[in-house]
N, C-alpha and C positions, 0 to 999 in steps of 0.2 A: 855658484859652483862650490860644492863642499869637497874638500880634500880629506881623505881618510888617512890618518897618520898611524904608524905602528904603535901598538900598545905600550912598548917599552920606553918611549920617549917621555921625558919629564914633563909634567903638566901642572901648572899652577892655577888655582881657582880662586876667584874673588867674588864678592857680593852673593854669597850663597850658591856659587856654581854658575851664575849667569854670565860671568866673564871668564874666559879661559885663555891662558897665555902659554904659548909654546916658544921654545928658542928658535931663532931664525934671523934672516936678514931683512933690512929695510928695503923696500922696493925702490928702484932707480927713479921712477917718476916722483915719488914722495921726496927723495933727496933733492931733486930739481926744484920742487915746490918750496922746500925749506931754503934753498940757495936764493931763489928769486925773491922770496919774502925778506930775507936778510938784506939783499942788495936794495930792494925798494925801501926798507926801513931806514937804512943809512942815508939814501938819497932824500927821503922825506924829512929826516932829521935836519939836514943841512939846507934843503931848499924851502921848506915850509915853516920852520920853527924859528924864524928870525925875530929877535926881541926888538921892539920899537924903542 
C-alpha cells in the first residue's frame, strides 16, 4: 500500500533517490520486536555464555 504524502513535507533521499526518508513515528509492532530482542539478548548473555 502506497501512502501519498503532501508535497510540502521534508523528504531526504539517499542512494541516488532509491531510499526516501520521511519524518514519522516507529510502528508499535517494531518497538515490541526491539524490546523482545533486547530481553532475549540479556537472557542469552547470562544463560548461554557461561565461561568454563
